[in-house]
C-alpha positions in Angstrom: 115.2 -11.1 -4.2 112.2 -10.1 -5.9 111.1 -10.4 -9.5 110.5 -8.3 -12.6 107.1 -8.0 -11.0 107.5 -7.5 -7.7 107.2 -9.2 -4.5 103.8 -9.7 -2.4 103.3 -10.0 1.4 100.1 -11.5 2.2 99.3 -11.9 5.6 95.7 -13.9 6.2 94.7 -16.9 9.0 92.6 -18.2 6.6 94.8 -21.6 5.4 92.8 -22.4 2.5 92.4 -18.3 0.8 96.1 -17.8 2.0 97.5 -20.8 -0.2 94.5 -20.4 -3.1 96.1 -16.9 -3.7 99.6 -17.6 -2.9 99.6 -20.0 -6.0 97.8 -17.6 -8.0 100.2 -14.4 -7.6 103.1 -17.2 -8.3 101.6 -18.2 -11.3 100.8 -14.5 -12.5 104.7 -13.5 -11.9 105.3 -12.5 -8.5 107.5 -13.2 -5.8 105.1 -14.3 -2.9 106.2 -14.3 1.0 103.0 -15.7 2.7 102.2 -15.0 6.8 99.3 -16.8 9.1 99.4 -13.7 10.9 100.6 -10.1 11.6 103.0 -11.3 14.3 104.8 -13.4 12.3 105.3 -10.8 9.7 106.3 -8.6 12.0 109.4 -11.6 13.1 110.3 -12.7 9.4 109.6 -10.4 7.5 112.4 -8.5 4.9 110.9 -5.9 3.3 112.0 -4.8 0.2 110.9 -2.7 -3.0 109.0 -2.8 -4.8 106.5 -4.4 -2.7 103.0 -4.1 -1.6 100.8 -5.6 1.4 98.1 -7.7 1.6 96.8 -7.7 4.8 93.2 -9.2 5.8 91.8 -6.9 8.3 90.1 -9.2 10.9 92.6 -11.3 12.5 93.2 -13.0 16.0 96.6 -11.8 17.2 96.8 -8.3 15.7 94.4 -6.8 13.6 95.3 -5.1 10.0 94.5 -1.9 12.1 96.7 -2.7 14.9 99.7 -4.1 12.2 99.2 -0.7 10.5 100.1 1.2 13.4 103.5 -0.7 14.2 104.7 -0.6 10.4 104.1 3.1 11.0 106.0 2.9 14.1 108.7 1.6 12.2 109.0 4.1 9.1 107.6 1.3 6.8 106.1 2.6 3.4 105.6 0.3 1.4 102.0 0.2 0.6 98.9 -1.7 2.2 96.0 -3.3 0.5 93.5 -4.6 3.1 91.2 -7.5 2.2 88.4 -8.0 4.3 85.3 -10.0 4.4 83.5 -8.2 7.3 84.9 -5.0 8.4 83.0 -2.1 9.5 82.5 1.5 7.4 84.8 3.1 10.0 88.0 0.6 10.2 87.4 0.9 6.4 87.7 4.6 6.5 90.4 4.2 9.2 92.4 2.4 7.0 92.2 4.7 4.4 93.2 7.5 6.7 96.0 5.9 8.0 97.6 5.7 4.9 96.2 1.8 3.0 96.6 2.0 -0.6 93.4 0.4 -1.2 90.3 -2.1 0.3 89.1 -4.9 -1.5 86.4 -7.1 0.2 86.1 -10.9 0.0 85.4 -12.3 -2.7 87.0 -10.0 -5.1 87.9 -11.0 -8.6 91.4 -11.7 -9.9 91.5 -8.8 -12.0 90.1 -6.5 -9.7 93.2 -7.7 -7.1 95.9 -7.9 -10.1 95.0 -4.3 -10.8 95.2 -3.4 -7.8 98.4 -5.0 -6.6 99.6 -3.6 -10.0 99.1 0.3 -9.1 99.9 -0.3 -5.2 104.0 -2.0 -7.0 104.2 1.8 -9.4 103.4 3.6 -6.3 106.2 2.2 -4.1 108.8 2.1 -6.9 108.4 5.7 -7.7 108.0 6.2 -3.4 111.7 4.7 -3.6 112.9 6.5 -6.4 111.7 9.8 -4.5 113.6 8.3 -0.6 116.4 7.3 -2.7 116.8 10.9 -3.8 115.9 12.7 -0.7 118.5 10.5 0.6 121.2 11.4 -2.1 119.9 15.5 -1.2 120.8 15.7 1.7 124.4 13.5 1.8 125.3 16.4 -1.1 124.0 19.0 1.9 126.3 17.3 4.0 129.5 18.0 2.1 128.8 21.7 2.3 131.0 23.8 4.8 129.1 26.0 7.8 129.3 29.3 5.8 128.3 27.5 2.4 125.2 26.2 4.2 123.9 29.9 4.8 124.5 31.0 1.4 122.4 27.8 0.6 120.0 28.9 3.0 120.0 32.7 2.0 119.3 32.0 -1.9 116.8 29.4 -1.4 115.3 32.5 0.8 115.5 34.9 -2.6 118.4 36.9 -2.1 120.4 38.2 -4.6 124.5 37.4 -4.3 124.5 40.8 -3.6 122.1 41.3 -0.8 124.2 38.2 0.7 127.6 39.6 1.0 126.1 42.6 2.9 123.7 39.9 5.3 127.0 38.2 6.0 129.4 41.1 5.6 131.6 39.9 2.9 132.0 40.9 -1.1 129.9 40.0 -3.8 132.9 37.8 -5.5 132.9 35.7 -2.5 129.8 34.7 -2.3 129.9 34.2 -6.5 132.6 31.0 -5.5 130.2 30.0 -2.3 127.7 30.1 -4.7 129.3 28.1 -7.2 130.7 25.6 -4.3 127.6 25.3 -3.2 125.8 24.3 -7.2 128.6 22.1 -6.9 128.5 20.2 -4.3 124.4 19.7 -4.3 125.1 19.2 -8.2 122.1 21.7 -9.1 122.0 23.2 -12.1 120.0 27.0 -11.4 118.9 28.4 -7.9 115.5 26.6 -8.7 117.0 23.8 -8.4 118.2 24.1 -4.7 114.8 25.9 -3.8 113.1 22.1 -4.7 116.3 20.7 -2.9 115.5 22.7 0.1 111.8 21.3 0.1 112.2 18.1 -0.7 114.8 17.5 2.4 112.0 19.7 4.6 
């Protein structure tokens, strides 16, 4: 169970740095889980939200970039902040392109680290809300009948009731009924909401 402030997963093969950072972060109110290797993190972690991964770039088993690849394949969306003392520019660019949120060079000061962590946790909170909302929209969409899904698709494409009726070979009154059911099941207040839901599902 994470604290109110959020959870931090610290992955660094340097025992002294890992212990020191863990103590500091616990002291300011974070729930910290530390690992001495990327493989240990993959084997023993259960990521929650809001959370952030503090990841050393250079490690003996899997590098930070290799772990990032593994997390990407597993569908992980937890934000990552790279920590490094000796990274090449191309590694930094590659890490950021692959989705790392920030890159801090050792030695960094505590304020710099805490600011980066707060930014990452806020990002993860918003991201988690978006994921939940998209999941809810998809679940609502599954409640639609095949005909209601057709009406939904034509509504979001911009067609009016009469045009939809003509395309589906039915009456305007029937389409109004289908539309009302679509709006109710999708929990939409307007066709604009349906368009937004459609975009979020795709």
